[in-house]
C-alpha positions in Angstrom: 0.0 0.0 0.0 2.8 2.4 0.8 4.5 1.5 -2.4 1.3 2.3 -4.4 0.9 5.5 -2.5 4.5 6.4 -3.4 3.8 5.8 -7.1 0.7 8.0 -6.9 2.6 10.8 -5.3 5.4 10.5 -7.9 2.9 10.8 -10.7 1.3 13.8 -9.0 4.8 15.4 -8.8 5.4 14.8 -12.5 2.0 16.3 -13.4 2.7 19.2 -11.2 6.0 19.9 -12.9 4.3 19.9 -16.3 2.4 23.1 -15.4 3.9 26.6 -16.1 4.9 27.0 -12.5 5.7 24.7 -9.7 3.8 24.6 -6.4 6.3 27.0 -4.9 5.8 29.5 -7.6 9.2 29.0 -9.2 9.2 28.9 -13.0 9.1 25.4 -14.5 8.5 24.0 -17.9 6.0 26.1 -19.9 2.7 24.5 -21.0 2.6 22.9 -24.4 2.3 25.3 -27.3 -1.1 23.9 -28.2 -2.4 24.8 -24.8 -1.0 28.3 -25.0 -2.6 28.9 -28.4 -5.9 27.6 -26.9 -5.4 30.2 -24.1 -4.9 32.9 -26.7 -8.0 31.9 -28.6 -10.0 31.8 -25.3 -8.9 35.4 -24.7 -9.5 36.7 -28.2 -11.8 39.4 -26.8 -8.7 41.0 -25.3 -6.6 41.2 -28.6 -8.7 40.4 -31.6 -9.8 43.4 -33.7 -12.1 43.5 -36.7 -10.8 45.0 -39.9 -12.1 48.5 -40.4 -10.1 50.8 -42.7 -7.0 48.5 -42.5 -6.5 44.8 -41.9 -4.9 43.9 -38.6 -2.0 41.5 -38.7 -1.0 39.1 -36.0 2.3 37.3 -35.2 2.8 34.5 -32.6 6.3 34.7 -31.2 8.6 33.9 -28.3 11.0 36.8 -28.6 12.5 36.5 -25.1 13.0 32.7 -25.4 11.2 31.8 -22.2 8.9 29.3 -23.8 5.8 31.4 -23.2 4.1 32.8 -26.3 3.6 36.4 -27.2 1.1 37.8 -29.7 1.9 40.9 -31.7 -1.0 42.8 -33.2 -0.1 45.3 -35.9 -2.7 47.6 -37.4 -1.5 49.7 -40.4 -2.8 53.3 -40.4 -2.7 56.6 -42.2 0.6 58.5 -42.8 2.7 55.3 -42.5 1.8 55.0 -38.8 1.3 51.5 -37.5 -0.2 50.7 -34.1 1.5 47.7 -32.5 0.3 46.0 -29.3 2.0 43.2 -27.5 0.4 40.4 -25.5 2.0 37.6 -23.5 1.0 34.4 -21.8 1.5 34.8 -18.0 4.0 32.9 -16.0 1.4 30.5 -14.7 0.0 30.1 -18.2 -3.5 31.0 -17.0 -3.8 34.5 -18.4 -3.0 36.6 -21.4 -1.7 40.1 -20.5 -1.1 43.2 -22.5 2.5 44.3 -22.2 3.2 48.0 -21.7 4.8 49.4 -24.8 5.8 53.0 -24.2 6.9 55.1 -27.2 6.6 58.7 -28.0 8.1 61.7 -29.9 11.5 61.2 -28.3 12.1 58.0 -30.3 11.0 56.2 -33.4 8.1 53.7 -33.5 9.3 50.5 -35.2 7.5 49.1 -38.2 7.0 45.4 -37.6 4.5 44.2 -40.1 6.4 45.5 -43.0 9.1 42.9 -42.5 9.3 39.1 -41.9 12.9 38.9 -40.8 14.9 40.9 -38.2 18.4 40.9 -36.8 18.5 39.7 -33.2 21.3 40.0 -30.7 21.4 37.5 -27.9 23.7 38.1 -24.9 24.0 38.5 -21.2 21.5 41.4 -21.0 18.8 39.6 -23.0 17.5 39.5 -26.5 17.4 42.6 -28.7 15.4 42.6 -31.9 16.4 45.3 -34.5 13.5 46.8 -36.3 13.2 49.6 -38.9 11.1 52.7 -39.1 11.0 53.7 -42.7 9.1 57.0 -42.4 9.7 59.1 -39.3 9.2 62.8 -39.1 11.7 65.0 -37.3 12.6 64.0 -33.7 12.7 66.7 -31.1 16.6 66.5 -31.1 16.7 67.5 -34.7 13.7 69.6 -35.7 15.3 71.0 -38.8 15.6 67.5 -40.3 13.2 64.9 -41.6 14.3 61.4 -40.6 13.2 58.8 -43.2 14.9 55.6 -41.8 15.7 54.7 -38.2 17.2 51.6 -36.6 15.4 50.7 -33.4 15.7 47.9 -30.9 13.0 46.3 -28.8 13.5 43.9 -25.9 10.9 42.2 -23.7 10.6 42.1 -19.9 7.9 40.3 -17.9 5.7 43.4 -17.9 6.7 45.5 -20.8 8.3 46.0 -24.2 11.3 48.4 -24.1 12.2 50.3 -27.3 14.9 52.7 -28.2 16.7 54.3 -31.2 20.1 53.1 -32.3 20.8 55.1 -35.4 19.1 57.7 -37.6 19.4 58.1 -41.3 18.1 61.5 -41.9 17.5 64.1 -44.7 17.5 67.8 -44.8 15.4 69.5 -47.5 17.6 72.4 -48.7 18.6 74.3 -51.8 22.4 74.5 -51.6 23.3 75.1 -55.3 21.1 78.2 -55.7 19.0 76.8 -58.6 15.7 77.4 -56.7 15.0 73.7 -56.3 15.5 71.8 -53.0 17.7 68.8 -52.8 17.6 66.1 -50.2 20.8 65.8 -48.1 21.5 62.6 -46.3 23.2 62.5 -42.8 23.7 59.6 -40.3 23.7 60.0 -36.6 23.7 57.9 -33.4 20.2 57.8 -32.0 19.7 60.9 -29.9 22.9 62.7 -30.9 22.9 64.9 -34.0 26.2 66.4 -33.0 28.1 63.3 -34.0 27.8 62.7 -37.8 28.6 59.2 -39.1 28.7 57.6 -42.5 26.6 55.0 -44.3 28.9 52.1 -43.4 28.6 52.9 -39.7 24.8 53.1 -40.1 24.7 49.5 -41.3 26.8 48.1 -38.5 25.6 50.3 -35.7 23.6 47.6 -34.0 26.6 45.3 -33.9 28.6 48.0 -32.2 25.9 48.6 -29.7 25.8 44.8 -28.8 29.4 43.7 -29.0 30.0 40.0 -28.3 26.4 39.1 -28.6 25.2 36.2 -30.8 24.0 37.4 -34.1 20.9 35.5 -35.2 17.9 36.0 -37.4 14.3 36.2 -36.1 11.6 35.2 -38.5 8.0 36.3 -37.8 5.1 34.8 -39.8 2.3 37.3 -40.0 -1.3 36.2 -40.2 -4.6 38.0 -40.8 -8.2 37.1 -41.1 -9.4 37.6 -44.7 -12.4 39.6 -45.5 -14.3 36.5 -46.5 -13.0 34.3 -43.7 -15.3 33.9 -40.7 -13.5 34.9 -37.5 -14.6 31.8 -35.5 -12.5 30.1 -32.9 -11.2 27.4 -35.3 -10.1 29.9 -37.9 -8.3 31.9 -35.3 -6.7 28.9 -33.8 -5.5 27.7 -37.2 -4.1 31.1 -38.0 -2.2 31.4 -34.8 -0.9 27.9 -35.1 0.4 28.6 -38.6 2.0 31.8 -37.5 3.8 30.0 -34.6 5.0 27.3 -37.0 6.7 30.0 -39.2 8.4 31.7 -36.2 12.1 31.0 -35.6 15.2 32.4 -34.0 18.3 30.8 -35.5 21.8 31.6 -36.7 21.8 32.5 -40.4 24.9 34.4 -41.4 23.8 35.0 -45.0 20.4 36.3 -44.1 21.8 38.4 -41.3 24.2 40.2 -43.7 21.3 40.7 -46.2 19.4 42.6 -43.4 22.2 45.1 -43.3 20.9 46.8 -46.4 22.3 49.9 -48.1 20.7 52.8 -46.2 20.6 54.8 -49.5 18.2 52.2 -50.9 16.0 52.4 -47.8 15.7 56.1 -48.4 14.4 55.6 -51.9 12.1 52.8 -50.8 10.6 55.3 -48.3 9.6 57.5 -51.2 12.1 60.2 -51.9 9.9 61.3 -54.8 12.6 61.6 -57.5 14.3 64.7 -56.1 18.1 65.1 -56.2 19.7 63.3 -53.3 23.1 64.1 -51.9 25.4 62.3 -49.4 28.7 63.9 -48.3 28.2 66.6 -51.0 27.9 64.1 -53.9 24.7 63.3 -55.7 23.7 59.6 -55.4 21.4 57.8 -57.8 17.7 57.5 -57.3 15.7 54.3 -58.0 11.9 54.0 -57.9 10.0 52.1 -55.2 6.6 50.8 -54.4 5.8 54.2 -52.9 6.0 55.5 -56.5 3.5 53.0 -57.8 1.0 52.8 -54.8 -2.6 53.4 -55.7 -5.0 52.0 -58.2 -3.9 50.7 -61.6 -6.3 49.6 -64.3 -5.8 46.6 -66.6 -5.1 47.5 -70.2 -3.8 44.2 -71.8 -3.5 40.6 -70.8 -1.8 37.8 -72.8 -0.3 34.4 -72.2 2.3 34.4 -74.9 3.5 36.5 -77.9 0.8 35.1 -80.2 -2.3 35.1 -78.1 -3.6 38.5 -76.9 -6.6 39.3 -74.8 -7.4 42.9 -75.1 -10.3 45.2 -74.3 -13.3 45.3 -71.9 -15.0 42.3 -73.6 -12.1 40.0 -72.9 -10.3 41.2 -69.8 -10.9 43.5 -66.9 -9.4 44.2 -63.5 -7.8 46.5 -61.1 -4.6 46.3 -59.1 -4.3 48.3 -55.9 -1.1 48.8 -53.9 -1.7 50.1 -50.4 0.5 52.4 -48.4 1.4 49.4 -46.3 2.9 47.7 -49.4 0.1 45.1 -49.6 -1.4 44.3 -53.0 -5.1 43.8 -53.7 -6.1 42.6 -57.2 -9.0 41.3 -59.2 -8.7 40.0 -62.8 -11.2 38.3 -65.1 -10.9 37.0 -68.6 -13.8 35.4 -70.6 -11.2 33.4 -72.6 -9.9 31.8 -69.5 -12.1 28.9 -68.3 -10.8 29.4 -64.8 -12.9 32.5 -64.5 -12.2 35.5 -62.3 -9.4 35.8 -59.9 -9.6 37.8 -56.7 -6.5 38.4 -54.6 -7.4 40.2 -51.4 -4.1 40.1 -49.5 -0.8 39.4 -51.3 2.3 40.4 -49.5 5.4 42.0 -50.9 8.3 39.6 -50.3 11.2 41.5 -51.9 12.3 44.3 -54.2 15.4 44.2 -56.3 17.3 45.8 -59.1 19.7 43.6 -61.1 23.3 44.8 -60.8 24.4 47.0 -63.7 20.9 47.6 -64.9 18.9 50.8 -65.2 16.0 51.9 -62.9 13.5 50.6 -65.5 14.6 47.0 -64.6 13.6 47.5 -61.0 11.3 44.7 -59.8 8.9 44.3 -56.9 7.8 40.8 -56.0 4.6 39.8 -54.4 3.7 36.2 -53.3 0.6 34.5 -52.0 0.9 33.0 -48.5 1.2 29.5 -49.8 3.9 30.6 -52.3 2.0 29.1 -55.3 1.4 32.5 -56.9 4.0 35.1 -57.6 3.6 38.5 -59.2 6.6 40.4 -60.5 5.9 44.1 -61.1 8.1 46.3 -63.3 7.2 50.0 -63.3 7.8 52.3 -66.2 7.2 55.6 -64.5 8.0 57.7 -67.6 5.0 56.2 -69.4 3.0 55.7 -66.2 2.7 52.0 -67.0 3.0 48.9 -64.8 4.0 45.6 -66.3 3.1 42.5 -64.3 4.2 38.9 -64.9 1.9 36.5 -62.9 3.4 33.0 -62.2 1.3 30.1 -60.9 2.8 26.7 -60.0 0.8 23.7 -61.0 -0.3 21.1 -58.5 1.0 23.2 -55.7 4.5 22.1 -56.4 7.1 25.0 -56.7 9.7 22.6 -58.1 7.7 22.4 -61.3 7.8 25.0 -64.1 5.2 27.7 -63.5 2.6 28.9 -66.0 2.6 32.6 -66.6 0.4 35.4 -67.8 1.5 38.9 -68.7 -0.5 42.0 -67.7 -0.3 45.6 -68.5 -1.7 48.3 -66.3 -2.0 52.1 -66.4 -3.4 54.7 -64.0 -6.1 55.5 -66.5 -9.2 53.3 -66.6 -10.3 51.8 -69.9 
């Protein structure tokens, strides 16, 4: 009997250790991820937000590496301003709490949902995720400047999300050559100190200088949103959160880490410099177009599947393509000659933009992909003619290793 009682007590001890905290209140093994996601779903009234003007996006993460999930809600807004809210599973895994996230005019507000990968530094003081802010109007320390790109860090505590500026990449709008036209002049500064000017190389590596000796890893966040035609029931939310968590990772990736140290000049142009003359250290630097130049509504003019077969005009093809300020693409396309009928793309995300080395600005490409990766749209703007050329690839049988089928589309800003 005593032996049986001992077995029962041992089992009770094992079950007790499986909870988020031990009986003495000391941290133990976190609850299984499935249980934590179920807890998030059960508390959806705290964090879930219906789409109004903009679609909310959600990311399930474990940024601090403690085994307890966080949920990031990002809601795009007007004037490139995102509203980000952080929630976390409590230490006892019985509650979901909103984390304090103080930010204000004294430092930048990171743009999370615009990116899927981030630099992360892991060391003795914790984990620091490096985020970007691509449009940021004059900080109080430099009111005569307009800052277009800022490197921020965020780190999580038990109760809050701490954020701060690392470096500023800023522009002054000024006419220095007396031609009556303003130029944009680029300057680089440590966050909070406009008296110490740096160069572009420093700007790229400033986070590594701030966190010397830390492990350099790449944090991948998989964003999820509820589509306009998807019912926001518990099962749909659970599936979305589970898929988001499946795409989350923190791992060493030297190649990806270096790719995140992008040329700050390019970030300026991607932020919408508007084609003005741009100078750095007194020398003019080249300007390339960006999705900010092509945002808005484009109307289908032509559609064809190869050089011989054209589908032209309202009787055969119709559609609109809309690029939002957040960079998301919305599209509908119909063609009576295509038995598959109309296509409707409500939420396709930009995955990359690039310009082949040695080519002109006309060869600049912006790439959108569906969430499952089976559709890819490559956009090539011709801003002189106000035309947008799109190649739409679709992989058969859901297998990206096969050769895709393609259709070419031409859009202009004028309807008809």
